[in-house]
N, C-alpha and C positions, 0 to 999 in steps of 0.2 A: 424456542423463545423469540425467534425472529426469522424473517425471510431475507435472503441475500441473492443478488443477481450475479452469477458468474464470478469470475476472478480477473481483476485488473484489466477489464476491457477498455478503460479510458486510455491505456497506453497504446491502443491500436488506432485511435481516431486521428483523422487528418494526416496519416502517414501513408503515402501512396504505395509503398512497397509491401505493406502488411497485407496478407491475403493472397499474394501471388500463388498460382498453382491450383486454385479452385477449379473444379471441372466446369466445362461449358454446358449450357442448357442442352438437353436432348434434342437432336435434330439441327443444331446450330451449323451454319455454313462456314463459320469462322474457324481458324486453326488455333487461335489462342485468345485469351482475355488480355486487356490492357491493365496496367497498374491502377489507372484512374477508375475503371469500372468496378474494381474490387475495393476501393477505398471506403472505409466507414467514416462518416463525418461526426463531429461533435454534436451538431444539431440533430442529425439522424439518430445518434445513440441516445441523446436525451429524450427524443420522442418515443423511442422504443422503451426506455426505462419508465416513462410516464404511463405508457400503455400497460406494461407488465405490472406496475404497482397497482393500477386500477383493477386489473384482473385478479390479483392476489387479494385485494381488499374486499372485492365482491364475494370471493370464495371462502375467505377465512373468518369463521365466526368468533375467533378469539382476539381479533384485532391486534395481531402481533406486529411489531415494528418492521419496516422494510429498509434495507440498505443496499448499496450498489456493489459492494465487494471491490471497490476501486483501490488502486495504489495511489500514492501521492501524485498529484497532477504534474505533468511535465513543466519545467520552468518556462517553456514557450507556449503554454496551452492557449493563451489568448491570441497570440500571433498566428498559431496554427489554425485556430477556428475562424478568426476574423480577418486575417490578412494572407489568404492564399497559401496556406501551409508554410509560412515563414517560420523558420526555426530559431530566429533571434530571441533571446530571453526577454520575457515581458518586462516592461519598465517599472511597473508599480503594482501593488497588491489590489488596487481598485480595478485595474485592467484584468488582472488574473481572476478576480472575483466574477467577472462576466462569463468566463469559461466555466468556472465552478457552478454558476447558476444553471447553465445549460446541462451540465453533467449531474446535477442534483435537482431535478425538476419537482413539481408538485406531485405528491404521492410518495416520494422518497422521504422517509422520516429521519434517517440517520446518515450522516456524512461519514464515509469510510476513507481512511488512508492506510497504506501499508508502508512502513518505514523501518529502515535498518541502520545501525551504526555502520560507518564506512568500513568496508572489509579490509582486513590486514593486507591482503595482496594488492588492493587498490592503493593503500598507503605506500607500499614498496614501489609500485609501478608509477604512480603519479606524484609521490612526495607530499601527499595531503596530511595535515595534522588531524589525527583521528580522535583526539581525546574528548570523549563524550559528545561527538558531533553526529548529526544525522547523515545519511548517505548522500551520494552524488545528486540524486533527484531532489533531495531536501534542501540543497544549498541554493535556494532561490529567494528573491525578494527580501534579502537582508536577514535571513535566518542563519545564525552561526553556531547554534547549540540546540540541544533538545528542548530546553525551556522556551526559547524563542520560537522553535518549530511548533510546539503545542499551543503557545499563545496565539500564533497566527492561525492555526487550525481552528481554535475556538472562535477567533474573530470571523473567519469565513462562515462558520456554522451559524453564528449569531446573526450575521447579516441576512442569511437565507432562512432563518427560523428552523434550523435542524439541531438535533443532538449529535454527539460525536462518538465514534468508536475507532480505536486503533486496531484495525482488523488483523494486522500482522505486525509483529515487531521481533527483533532479534539482533544477533551479532554474528557476522560471518567470521570465517577463520582464515584459512590459507597458511597457517602456521600451527605448530603443536599448541594445544590448549594451554593458556596461561591464566591461572585463576585470578591473579591480581588485575590483569587487563580486562577480563570478563566482568569482574566485580565493578570496576570503574564504569564500564559501558552500561551495564544493566542498571546500576544505581542512578546513573544520569537519566536513563529512560524512565524508570519507575518514579523518581523524584519529580520529573517534569509532568508525568501523567497525573500524579496525585495533586501537585501544586495547582495545576490548571484544570482540575476537576473534569478530566476526560471520563465519560460515562463508563467505558469498558475498554480494556486492553487485552488482546489475545496473543499470547506468545506462540511463535512458530518455531518449533513444532514438537509436541510430545508424540512419540511413536513407540508404543509398548513392544512392537515386534523387532525394532532395530537393535543391532549389536555393533559395538565400536570396532572399526577396522583401522588399525594404526596407519597413519600416513594418508588417510582419505581426506582430501582437502575440502570436500563438500559436506563432510560430517553426516552422511546419510546412512552409513552402515549398510544394513540390508533393507532399509526402508526409504523414507522420503528425505529429500535433500535438507540439510541443516536441521536434522532431527536428533533427538537423544531421549533417554529415559533415566530412571533412577539407578540403572546398572552402571552408568557412566559417572565419573567424578563431576563432569560438567553438568550433567542432568541433575544430579543431587544438589549442586550449587544453585542452579536456576530454580528448581522446585522450592528450595529453601528460601530464596529471595521472594518468590511469589507468595509463599506462606507468611513470611515476615511482613510484607507490605499489606497483605489482606488483613492481617491481625492489627496493624496500625490503623487501618481504615475502620475496622470493627470497634476500636477503642475510641 
């Protein structure tokens, strides 16, 4: 139903240490690459996305939508892109939007973010209040809860003429599964998605192969991290919530 470019490449841009260790060109006389040579820039990534989208649209007779597969942008995305990799948080949403515009160029139809409720182990380590809040990357430009996060997401997309999709969402663990805590987190996410008319939200992650392993803090069992299925109490709970909210939307 759609095309998507990669996974969370926006988190790599304008960060000079990302990409270290790539091989040198064949025949190179140098012994190593520098971190600056391997750095991908916001501008360069946007140009690549625009080229990729044009190739897809030329080749796809069904005119399916295109998306970036990006995570939520870094709180300092504008300063990284426009002020020499400065990691100071952006001052306002209007500045942040300038980075979003580069990362969602012409040809990209749907703006993607990946966002999770703050993990329980982060709460313990940093003392954050996790009640219904988006994760660390989401706590920027004045967003304090899921409703505000989705409102801001819609604002960015509207300014750039895009539709929206929450390409990944979920709740981390770090502690034994607590059905009341999960219910609180997931309902905060679902309510915000529905209230703000986000076009699509994709839970991470259903994996029919995985089996629960007691004490596994990443919840991946034998499969992908933070995954589950209907054999787990948590999986049955999540699938039940997805069914409940889809039925609300159908009515």
